[in-house]
N, C-alpha and C positions, 0 to 999 in steps of 0.2 A: 249175405248182404242183409244188415240191420236195417227195417224200416223206422224212420221216428216220426212223430206227428208233429205237424207244424201248424200254426195259426192259419195259414192258407187252406188248410183240408177242412176247416170249421165249417159247417152249414149252418150254423148260428143256432142249432137246438143243442140243449145239455146233453138231454139223453141220447140222440143219436151221435152227438160228437163222442161221448163217453163210450158207447158200442162202437165206434169206429175205433177208437184209441185202444179198446180190448182186443180187438180183431187184428192189429197191426200187432199187439205184444204177444197173440197166439201165432201168429205167422213167422214172428220172431223167435218163438219158443221151437217151433217145427225146423226152422233152420238150424238152430242151436243142436238139437238134436239128429240133424242130420250131419252134421260136421262131426259130431261126437260118435256117429254110427250106432246110435242107442236106438235099435229095432222097436223095441217094447214103449220107447217114451214117445217114438214117432207115431204109433198106431193110435197111443192114448191123445196125443196131441191134436192128430188129424180128427178125432171122434169129438174134442171138446171145441176145436173150431167149426166144426159142421153144426154143431149144436148152438153155439154162439151165434153163427152165422144166420142160421134158421130164425132164431130169436130177433135177431136184429132186422131180419127180412121182415117180418110179421109186424114189429113195430113201425118201419117205414110204411108199409101198406096201410096200415092204420091211420098213420097219421095224413097219408095222401089222401085216403076216401073221406077223411074228417073235413078237409078243406076242399074236397072235390078236386084234387090235381090229377090229370090225366097219367096213368100209371101203367099202363100197357107196356110200353117199350121199356121202361125202367124194369116192368116184370120180368121181361124176356132175358134182360143180363141177370137178373137173381137167378132164374132157371139155369142160366149157363153155369153161372157158378156152383151152385149146387150139383147140377149133372158133374161137373169137370172134378169138384171134391170126390163125389160118389166112385167117379172112374180111377182116381188115385187110390183110394181105398180099397177097389176092387182089384187093382193091379198089385197093391201090398199081400192082399190076401191071396192071389195068385201064387205069390213068392212065398208061402206059408209065413208070411208076417215080417220077412226079411226085406230090407230098403236096398234095392240095386240101383245100379247105376241107371238104367233105363227108366227107371220109377221117377230116380231123383231128375233127370233132364225134363222126363215130362211135366213134374212139378214145378220146376224151375220156367218151362216154357209158360205153363199155365200164371 
């Protein structure tokens, strides 16, 4: 399933919007790698997604702090996402880098 950016997703901040667009593209890259069963590309794409997501979350937190926006609840959501990405990467590592149907199900549920 390809995810597409829409104007409804905009938060009105060009930097955050561009990061959201990048993350959608990276998720789509993972989906494409899953469909083609390219195990090496899946692992690489997951690492890139995790790095981009961490950087994005740091930017969001900086912006929230700058405007005194209460961020605790949103930060919990960020922690959940990073934990799930890590769990997926660990499941992939447990399979010696091979993408199994069980890992795919876990990923798509996430």
